[in-house]
C-alpha positions in Angstrom: 140.8 214.7 140.6 139.0 212.0 138.5 142.4 210.4 137.3 143.4 210.2 141.1 140.2 208.4 141.9 140.6 206.1 138.9 144.2 205.2 139.8 143.1 204.4 143.5 140.1 202.3 142.5 142.4 200.4 139.9 145.2 199.9 142.4 146.0 196.3 143.9 145.3 197.5 147.4 141.9 198.6 146.5 141.2 195.3 144.7 142.3 193.5 147.7 140.3 195.6 150.1 137.3 195.0 147.7 137.8 191.2 147.9 137.7 191.0 151.7 134.9 193.5 151.9 132.7 191.6 149.5 133.6 188.3 151.3 132.7 189.8 154.7 129.5 191.8 153.7 127.8 189.2 151.6 127.5 186.5 154.4 126.4 189.2 156.9 123.7 190.6 154.7 122.5 187.2 153.6 122.3 185.6 157.0 120.9 188.8 158.6 118.1 188.5 156.0 117.5 184.9 157.1 117.3 186.0 160.6 120.7 184.5 161.8 123.1 187.5 162.0 125.7 185.7 164.2 126.4 182.9 161.6 127.0 185.5 158.9 129.2 187.5 161.2 131.3 184.4 162.1 131.8 183.5 158.4 132.8 187.1 157.8 135.4 186.7 160.4 136.8 183.7 158.8 137.1 185.6 155.5 138.8 188.6 157.3 141.3 186.2 159.0 142.2 184.4 155.8 142.7 187.5 153.8 146.2 188.6 154.9 147.6 185.4 153.5 146.4 186.2 149.9 149.7 187.5 148.7 150.5 187.7 145.0 151.7 184.5 143.5 150.7 181.9 140.9 147.3 180.1 141.1 148.5 176.9 142.7 150.3 178.5 145.6 147.4 181.1 146.1 144.9 178.3 146.5 147.2 176.2 148.7 148.1 179.2 151.0 144.5 180.3 151.5 143.3 176.7 152.3 146.1 176.1 154.8 145.5 179.4 156.4 141.7 178.7 156.7 142.5 175.4 158.4 145.1 176.9 160.8 142.7 179.8 161.7 139.7 177.5 162.5 142.1 174.9 164.1 143.6 177.4 166.6 140.2 178.7 167.5 138.9 175.4 168.3 142.0 174.5 170.3 141.7 177.6 172.4 138.1 177.1 173.2 138.7 173.5 174.2 141.4 174.1 176.6 140.3 177.5 178.0 138.4 176.0 181.0 141.5 174.2 182.1 143.8 176.9 183.3 146.7 174.6 184.1 147.0 173.5 180.5 145.6 176.6 178.8 148.5 179.0 179.7 151.3 176.7 178.6 149.5 175.7 175.3 148.6 179.5 174.7 152.1 180.5 175.0 153.5 177.5 172.8 150.8 178.3 170.2 151.8 182.1 169.9 155.5 181.2 170.0 155.3 178.4 167.2 153.0 180.5 165.0 155.4 183.5 165.3 158.4 181.4 164.4 156.6 180.4 161.1 158.0 183.7 159.7 161.3 181.9 159.1 159.8 180.4 156.0 159.2 183.7 154.2 156.6 186.1 153.4 153.6 183.9 152.9 154.3 182.0 156.1 154.7 185.3 157.9 151.2 186.4 156.8 149.7 182.9 157.7 151.3 183.4 161.1 149.6 186.9 161.3 146.3 185.5 160.4 146.5 182.8 163.0 147.4 185.4 165.6 144.4 187.5 164.7 142.2 184.4 165.1 143.6 183.7 168.5 143.1 187.2 169.8 139.5 187.5 168.6 138.8 184.0 170.1 138.6 185.8 173.5 135.8 188.0 172.4 133.5 185.1 173.1 134.6 181.8 174.4 132.4 179.0 172.9 131.4 175.7 174.8 130.1 172.4 173.8 129.1 171.9 170.3 129.1 175.6 169.7 132.8 175.7 169.6 132.8 173.0 166.8 130.2 174.9 164.7 132.0 178.2 165.3 135.3 176.8 164.0 133.5 175.3 161.0 131.9 178.6 160.2 135.4 180.3 160.3 136.6 177.6 157.9 133.6 178.2 155.7 134.5 182.0 155.8 138.0 181.3 154.6 136.8 179.0 151.8 134.2 181.6 150.8 137.0 184.2 150.7 139.0 181.7 148.4 136.1 181.6 146.0 135.9 185.3 145.8 139.5 185.7 145.3 139.5 183.3 142.4 136.6 185.2 140.8 138.7 188.3 141.0 141.7 186.5 139.6 139.8 185.1 136.6 138.3 188.5 135.9 141.7 190.0 135.7 144.3 187.4 135.7 147.3 189.7 134.6 146.3 193.0 136.2 148.5 192.7 139.4 151.6 192.1 137.3 150.7 195.0 134.9 150.3 197.3 137.9 153.6 196.1 139.4 155.4 196.6 136.0 153.8 200.1 135.7 155.0 201.0 139.2 158.6 199.6 138.4 158.6 201.8 135.3 157.5 204.8 137.2 160.2 204.3 139.9 162.8 203.8 137.2 161.6 207.1 135.6 162.1 208.9 138.9 165.5 207.5 139.2 166.5 208.7 135.7 164.8 212.1 136.6 167.2 212.3 139.6 170.1 211.6 137.3 169.0 214.7 135.2 168.7 216.7 138.3 172.4 216.2 138.9 173.3 218.3 135.9 171.7 221.4 137.4 174.3 224.0 138.3 174.8 224.1 142.2 172.5 221.1 142.6 172.5 219.4 146.0 174.4 216.3 144.7 174.5 214.7 148.3 170.6 215.0 148.8 170.0 213.7 145.3 172.3 210.7 145.9 170.3 209.9 149.1 167.0 209.9 147.1 168.6 207.6 144.5 169.7 205.2 147.3 166.0 205.1 148.8 164.6 204.6 145.3 167.1 201.6 144.7 165.7 200.0 147.9 162.2 200.3 146.5 163.3 199.2 143.1 165.0 196.0 144.6 162.0 195.0 146.4 159.7 195.5 143.3 162.2 193.6 141.2 162.2 190.6 143.5 158.3 190.6 143.7 157.9 190.8 139.8 160.7 188.1 139.3 158.9 185.9 141.7 155.5 186.2 140.0 156.6 186.2 136.4 159.2 183.5 136.5 157.1 181.1 138.7 154.0 181.6 136.4 156.2 180.8 133.4 157.6 177.7 135.2 154.1 176.4 136.1 151.9 177.7 133.3 154.1 177.9 130.3 154.9 181.0 128.3 151.8 183.0 127.1 152.1 186.1 125.0 151.0 188.3 127.9 153.6 186.7 130.3 156.3 187.0 127.6 155.4 190.7 127.1 155.7 191.4 130.9 158.9 189.4 131.1 160.6 191.4 128.3 159.5 194.5 129.9 160.9 193.5 133.3 164.2 192.2 131.9 164.7 195.5 130.0 163.9 197.5 133.1 166.6 195.6 135.1 169.0 196.4 132.2 168.0 200.2 132.3 168.8 200.3 136.1 172.1 198.4 135.7 173.2 200.6 132.7 172.2 203.8 135.0 174.2 202.5 138.0 177.1 201.4 135.9 177.6 204.8 134.2 178.5 207.5 136.8 180.0 210.9 135.7 182.4 213.3 137.6 179.7 216.2 137.7 182.1 218.5 139.4 184.8 218.0 136.8 182.2 218.3 133.8 180.7 221.5 135.2 184.2 223.0 135.5 185.1 221.9 132.0 182.0 223.1 130.3 181.1 226.2 132.5 181.8 228.5 129.6 179.9 226.1 127.2 176.6 225.7 129.1 174.5 224.7 125.8 176.3 221.3 125.7 175.3 220.2 129.3 171.8 221.8 129.0 171.1 219.8 125.8 172.3 216.6 127.6 170.0 217.4 130.6 167.1 217.9 128.3 167.8 214.5 126.8 168.1 212.9 130.3 164.7 214.3 131.2 163.2 213.0 128.1 164.3 209.6 128.9 162.5 209.9 132.2 159.3 211.4 130.6 159.0 208.5 128.1 159.1 205.9 130.9 156.6 208.0 133.0 154.3 208.0 129.9 154.7 204.3 129.2 153.9 203.6 132.9 150.7 205.6 132.7 149.6 203.8 129.5 150.1 200.4 131.1 148.4 201.4 134.3 145.4 203.0 132.2 145.4 200.1 129.7 145.5 202.6 126.8 147.3 202.8 123.5 150.8 204.1 123.9 152.0 206.7 121.5 155.4 208.3 122.3 155.3 212.0 122.5 159.1 212.5 122.2 161.4 211.7 119.4 164.5 210.4 121.3 166.5 210.0 118.1 166.1 213.8 117.5 167.2 214.5 121.0 170.4 212.3 120.4 171.1 214.2 117.3 170.7 217.5 119.0 173.3 216.4 121.6 175.6 215.3 118.7 175.3 218.6 117.1 176.0 220.4 120.5 179.2 218.3 120.7 180.2 219.2 117.2 179.6 222.9 117.9 181.7 222.6 121.1 184.5 220.9 119.1 184.5 223.5 116.2 184.2 226.4 118.8 187.4 225.8 120.7 189.3 223.7 118.1 189.8 219.9 117.7 193.0 219.7 119.7 191.9 221.7 122.7 188.5 220.0 122.8 189.8 216.4 122.4 189.4 215.6 126.2 186.1 217.3 126.5 184.8 215.5 123.3 185.9 212.2 124.8 183.9 212.9 128.0 180.8 214.0 126.1 181.1 211.1 123.6 180.9 208.7 126.7 177.8 210.5 127.8 176.3 210.2 124.3 177.1 206.5 124.2 175.2 206.0 127.6 172.2 207.9 126.2 172.2 205.8 123.0 172.1 202.6 125.0 169.2 203.9 127.3 167.3 205.0 124.2 167.7 201.5 122.7 166.4 199.9 125.9 163.4 202.4 126.0 162.7 201.5 122.4 162.6 197.9 123.4 160.2 198.7 126.1 157.8 200.5 123.7 158.1 197.7 121.2 157.3 195.1 123.8 154.3 196.8 125.0 152.9 197.9 121.6 153.2 194.6 119.8 153.3 190.9 120.1 156.4 189.5 121.7 157.8 186.2 120.2 160.1 183.8 121.8 163.0 184.7 119.6 162.8 188.3 121.0 164.4 187.2 124.2 167.8 186.4 122.5 168.6 184.0 125.4 168.0 186.8 128.0 165.4 184.4 129.5 167.9 181.5 129.8 167.8 179.5 133.2 165.3 182.1 134.7 164.1 179.4 137.2 167.5 179.8 139.0 166.7 183.5 139.7 163.9 182.6 142.2 164.0 180.9 145.6 162.6 177.3 145.7 159.6 176.9 147.8 160.0 174.3 150.4 159.6 174.3 154.3 162.2 171.9 155.9 161.8 171.4 159.6 165.7 172.0 159.8 165.1 175.6 158.9 162.7 176.0 161.9 165.0 174.1 164.3 168.2 176.2 163.2 166.5 179.3 164.2 165.7 178.3 167.7 168.5 180.5 169.2 169.1 184.0 170.3 171.1 184.7 167.3 168.0 184.5 165.2 166.0 187.7 164.8 162.8 185.8 164.3 163.4 183.7 167.5 163.8 186.9 169.6 160.9 188.4 168.1 158.7 185.2 168.7 159.8 185.2 172.4 159.2 188.9 172.7 155.7 188.7 171.2 154.9 185.6 173.2 155.7 187.4 176.5 153.9 190.6 175.6 150.7 188.9 174.6 150.7 186.9 177.8 151.2 190.1 179.9 148.4 191.8 177.9 146.2 188.8 178.5 146.9 188.7 182.2 146.4 192.5 182.5 143.0 192.1 180.8 142.0 189.3 182.9 142.8 190.8 186.3 142.1 194.6 185.7 138.7 195.9 184.8 139.1 195.9 181.1 136.0 195.3 178.9 137.7 193.8 175.8 141.0 191.9 176.6 140.9 190.6 173.0 141.4 194.2 171.7 144.6 194.4 173.7 145.8 191.3 172.1 144.8 192.3 168.7 146.6 195.7 169.0 149.9 193.9 170.2 149.6 191.4 167.3 149.0 194.1 164.7 151.6 196.7 166.0 154.6 194.6 167.1 157.2 194.1 164.4 160.8 192.7 164.4 162.2 196.1 163.9 162.1 198.8 166.6 161.6 201.6 164.2 158.6 200.1 162.4 156.9 199.1 165.8 157.5 202.6 167.2 156.0 204.2 163.9 152.9 201.8 164.0 152.4 202.6 167.7 152.0 206.2 167.0 150.0 205.7 163.9 147.7 203.2 165.7 147.0 205.5 168.6 146.5 208.6 166.3 144.1 206.5 164.0 142.1 205.3 167.0 141.7 208.6 168.5 140.7 210.3 165.2 138.6 207.5 164.1 136.7 207.4 167.5 136.0 211.1 167.4 134.7 211.0 163.7 132.7 207.9 164.3 131.2 209.4 167.6 130.5 212.6 165.8 128.6 210.8 163.0 126.7 208.5 165.4 125.5 211.6 167.3 123.9 212.8 164.1 122.9 209.7 162.2 120.6 207.0 164.0 119.4 205.1 161.1 120.8 201.6 161.2 120.8 201.2 157.4 122.8 204.4 156.8 125.3 203.4 159.6 125.7 199.9 158.0 126.4 201.4 154.7 129.0 203.9 156.2 130.5 200.9 158.0 130.9 199.1 154.7 132.6 202.1 153.1 134.9 202.6 156.1 135.9 198.9 156.0 136.7 199.2 152.3 138.8 202.3 152.8 140.4 201.0 156.0 141.7 197.8 154.1 142.7 199.9 151.0 145.0 202.3 153.1 146.5 200.1 155.6 149.3 198.7 153.5 150.3 202.2 152.2 149.3 204.6 155.0 148.8 202.8 158.2 147.6 206.0 160.0 144.6 206.6 157.6 144.1 202.8 157.5 143.7 202.6 161.3 141.5 205.6 161.3 138.9 204.0 158.8 139.2 200.7 160.6 138.3 202.4 164.0 135.4 204.1 162.3 134.2 200.7 160.8 134.4 199.0 164.3 132.6 201.7 166.1 129.9 201.8 163.5 129.3 198.0 163.9 129.1 198.5 167.7 126.8 201.4 167.0 124.4 198.9 165.2 124.7 196.2 167.9 124.8 198.1 171.2 123.2 201.4 172.4 126.0 202.2 174.8 128.3 203.5 172.1 130.1 206.0 174.4 131.5 203.2 176.7 132.5 201.3 173.6 134.6 204.1 172.2 136.2 204.8 175.6 137.2 201.1 176.1 138.6 200.7 172.6 140.8 203.7 173.0 141.9 202.5 176.4 142.6 199.0 175.1 144.5 200.3 172.1 146.7 202.5 174.4 147.6 199.5 176.7 148.3 197.2 173.8 150.4 199.8 171.9 152.3 200.8 175.1 153.1 197.1 175.8 154.3 196.5 172.1 156.5 199.5 172.3 158.1 198.7 175.7 158.6 195.1 174.8 160.5 196.0 171.5 162.7 198.4 173.5 163.6 196.1 176.5 163.0 192.4 175.6 165.9 191.3 173.5 165.6 194.1 171.0 166.7 193.6 167.4 168.8 196.8 167.1 169.9 197.3 163.6 173.6 197.8 164.6 173.6 194.1 165.5 172.4 193.2 162.0 174.5 195.6 159.9 177.7 193.6 160.1 175.6 190.6 158.6 174.3 192.8 155.8 177.7 194.3 155.2 179.3 190.8 154.9 176.6 189.6 152.5 177.0 192.8 150.4 180.9 192.5 150.3 180.6 188.7 149.5 178.2 189.4 146.7 180.3 192.1 145.3 183.3 189.8 145.6 181.5 187.1 143.6 180.4 189.5 141.0 184.0 190.9 140.2 185.1 187.3 140.0 182.5 186.4 137.4 183.4 189.6 135.5 187.0 188.6 135.4 186.0 185.1 134.3 184.0 186.6 131.5 186.7 189.1 130.4 189.3 186.1 130.3 187.2 183.6 128.6 184.7 185.9 126.5 181.8 184.2 124.8 178.1 184.2 126.1 177.2 185.8 129.4 176.8 182.8 131.7 173.9 182.1 134.2 176.6 182.2 137.0 177.5 185.7 136.0 173.8 186.9 135.9 173.1 185.2 139.1 176.1 187.0 140.8 175.0 190.3 139.3 171.5 189.9 140.7 172.7 188.9 144.1 175.0 191.9 144.3 172.1 194.3 143.6 169.8 192.6 146.0 172.4 192.6 148.8 173.4 196.3 148.4 169.6 197.1 148.6 169.3 195.0 151.8 172.3 196.9 153.2 170.7 200.3 152.4 167.5 199.2 153.9 169.3 198.2 157.0 171.0 201.5 157.2 167.5 203.3 156.8 166.1 201.2 159.7 169.0 202.2 161.8 168.3 205.8 161.3 164.8 205.3 162.8 166.1 204.0 166.1 167.2 206.0 169.0 170.3 208.0 168.8 171.9 206.0 171.6 171.5 202.7 169.4 172.9 204.2 166.3 176.4 202.7 167.0 179.2 203.6 164.6 176.8 205.4 162.3 179.5 207.3 160.3 181.4 204.2 159.5 178.3 202.4 158.6 177.2 205.1 156.4 180.7 205.3 154.7 180.7 201.5 154.1 177.3 201.5 152.6 178.3 204.3 150.1 181.6 202.5 149.5 179.8 199.2 148.7 177.4 201.1 146.5 180.3 202.6 144.6 182.0 199.3 144.3 178.9 197.8 142.7 178.6 200.7 140.4 182.2 200.3 139.3 181.9 196.6 138.7 178.6 197.1 136.8 180.3 199.7 134.7 183.2 197.3 133.9 180.8 194.3 133.3 178.6 196.4 131.1 181.5 197.7 129.0 182.9 194.2 128.4 179.5 192.8 127.5 178.7 195.5 125.0 182.3 195.8 123.3 184.4 193.3 121.6 187.4 193.3 124.0 191.0 192.0 123.8 192.5 189.3 125.8 192.9 190.2 129.4 196.5 191.2 130.2 198.3 189.8 133.2 198.1 193.3 134.8 194.2 193.1 134.7 194.2 189.7 136.4 196.8 190.7 139.1 194.7 193.8 140.0 191.5 192.0 140.1 192.9 189.1 142.2 194.1 191.9 144.7 190.6 193.3 144.8 189.2 189.9 145.6 191.9 189.3 148.2 190.9 192.6 149.9 187.3 191.8 149.9 188.0 188.3 151.2 190.0 189.8 154.1 187.2 192.2 154.9 184.6 189.3 155.0 187.0 187.4 157.3 187.2 190.5 159.6 183.6 190.8 159.7 183.0 187.1 160.6 185.9 186.9 163.0 186.1 190.3 164.9 189.1 189.0 167.0 191.3 189.0 163.9 194.3 191.1 164.1 194.1 194.3 161.9 196.0 193.9 158.7 199.1 195.9 158.3 199.5 198.6 155.6 200.3 196.7 152.5 203.1 197.7 150.1 201.2 198.9 146.9 204.5 199.7 145.0 203.9 196.8 142.6 200.4 198.0 141.8 201.5 201.7 141.5 204.0 200.3 139.0 201.3 198.3 137.3 199.0 201.3 136.8 201.8 203.4 135.5 202.9 200.8 132.9 199.5 199.4 132.2 198.8 201.7 129.3 202.3 201.1 127.9 201.8 197.3 128.2 198.5 197.6 126.5 199.9 199.7 123.7 202.8 197.4 123.2 200.6 194.4 123.1 198.3 196.0 120.5 201.0 197.4 118.3 202.6 194.0 118.1 199.6 192.7 116.4 199.6 192.4 112.7 197.2 194.0 110.3 195.7 196.4 112.8 194.5 199.7 111.4 194.4 203.1 113.2 190.7 203.2 113.8 190.7 199.6 115.5 193.8 200.7 117.4 192.0 203.7 118.8 189.0 201.5 119.8 191.3 199.1 121.7 193.0 202.0 123.4 189.7 203.3 124.4 189.1 199.9 126.0 192.4 200.1 127.8 191.6 203.4 129.1 188.1 202.6 130.4 189.2 199.3 131.9 192.3 200.8 133.5 190.2 203.6 135.1 187.8 201.1 136.6 190.6 198.9 137.9 192.2 201.9 139.6 188.7 202.8 141.2 188.1 199.1 142.3 191.5 198.7 144.0 191.0 202.0 145.8 187.4 201.1 146.8 188.3 197.6 148.0 191.2 199.0 150.1 188.9 201.8 151.6 186.3 199.3 152.5 188.9 197.0 154.1 190.3 200.0 156.2 186.9 201.3 157.2 185.8 197.9 158.3 189.1 197.6 160.4 188.1 201.0 162.0 184.4 199.7 162.5 185.7 196.5 164.2 188.4 198.3 166.4 185.9 200.8 167.8 183.4 198.0 168.4 185.9 195.9 170.3 187.1 199.0 172.3 183.4 199.8 173.3 183.2 196.2 174.7 
């Protein structure tokens, strides 16, 4: 229990919640003591509005982001107060403001959070419309609150400047550990491999997101602040974690075949499964050490585990005879080689964490890292290009603007006490995706009802304002801590906090709770209905875009692998960028498919084909990564003509599929004649063997190594051509059924 509490209080979410709580509580306490509670409360609001924009980044972007948010928050508040008396100008400007602020999301995550902060500020402006100099003072106090929050945030940053990255790395290691654990589960007899694969896909989506986050922080910090030992340490940990995931994805085994092969020799697979679990446990322990900032001491001797597996292979070979065991030994040796590489990577992680990392430790793995992050710039052209119904952001901005206007009009003309709470609920709940909006609607209503009941119960017993105030601070802290990870619990605590504040300020708390629940229900209902009926962003409309991007990324990756296999040498930046993009896009495709599953059944158009294409693209990436990893880690021969012919055919298949997705009126491709490729596959081993035997001074061991290369490369080529053709055919079916439905 103590360790759970320690983990919670050391988390990034708790730290962020503590920042905003401290920034809000100090002004309220100080100015209440000085006899002017309203000034303190307004400053606290400024801090609260600014807080969402404080996303992880380097110091320069953090400061600039918070300052810009503070200015926008105070500026929109002043503007609304100025024009509110003039209805003929207020409504057009109000709509324009909401739409423009919502459109800022086209510029990425930070801009999205700035937009959210400004919408919160606009919503709460209607709690009390200011007049005369009061509106200027009020706006100034909001700005002061934002600057005060920046000061508190900087203090937290300088106290623990590297803590966020450490926690992100620890979480990344933990997720990687879970992924390797799932790979170990696949070796259980009668394991549900389909369910395990689904879990792996979900984990990959999470890992892709956290990889992008860490990459952004570490590389941008390195670019702007140089390379400190701590930054180098975190960077080598991160690069190695990415390599572990790529190695895991690139090495897949035919578990059905292996189980059939070794059913009568269970000790071999059991020994390997134990080794797989040990790999996962080592990562889990390392993650815990980084999180707790404790000295890491490995509890497992992975070298001994490898030796045990080698012994198990030898026993198997001796048990049934060398000739009969040859195929099985080859399969087991492939598994051993994979495990050896993972052990090497894990040892690199352990060394990086427990000792000082020098620049030469990177061995050019950190070359051109700046190219792996998106440049930060905000051209007006990006905004203008998105002003069309083809843009998801544009449709969401229009939807949100209309919904907030409807909510405002309902609040104005019907007897609602707090119109601002309807607007606030809409701004908080409404998201671009239907599934997330639906989920947040239910969670918000649940949290409001439960929080209202709990707060009402406590206020019925406790009447001391000091105790209620202390409980409000605790509720605020927990509310902000849980909101990012568990919105239902977060909404519950936020409701408790709001009701407690009203409990201090007004005696008629029963009416406050009733109106808060009613306002929340109205706002949540409007948000839900708008996302369903007003230009909804159904995921089946976005799936072709994600499919095209994923296939294009896979196509570029296999092209770079082919170039590297032909030219040899050092792995180029172009190769690494293509590999990174392929992993990102398959993650985006899987995330899109998951969102589709959250939508109504009637909107899950062509779900079987979409699922099949998602799995096929994932398999294609795994096969490409397998081929790429092999040719990087082995000294390979010159590429044969057959290799280039087959790879070129894979690229042609993928190019046609991309064209098909971008031009749905294209005529389906006729069944191609694969006789040439069948001949190639049949003769490829003979060609390779003839090429190799024609070389002078080649010994038997070297010959066997080259033939192993031929065997592995040929297997991947066959798999790649089959996958690319399957992707092409399934896409044709998807497009045909889509056209027929129209």
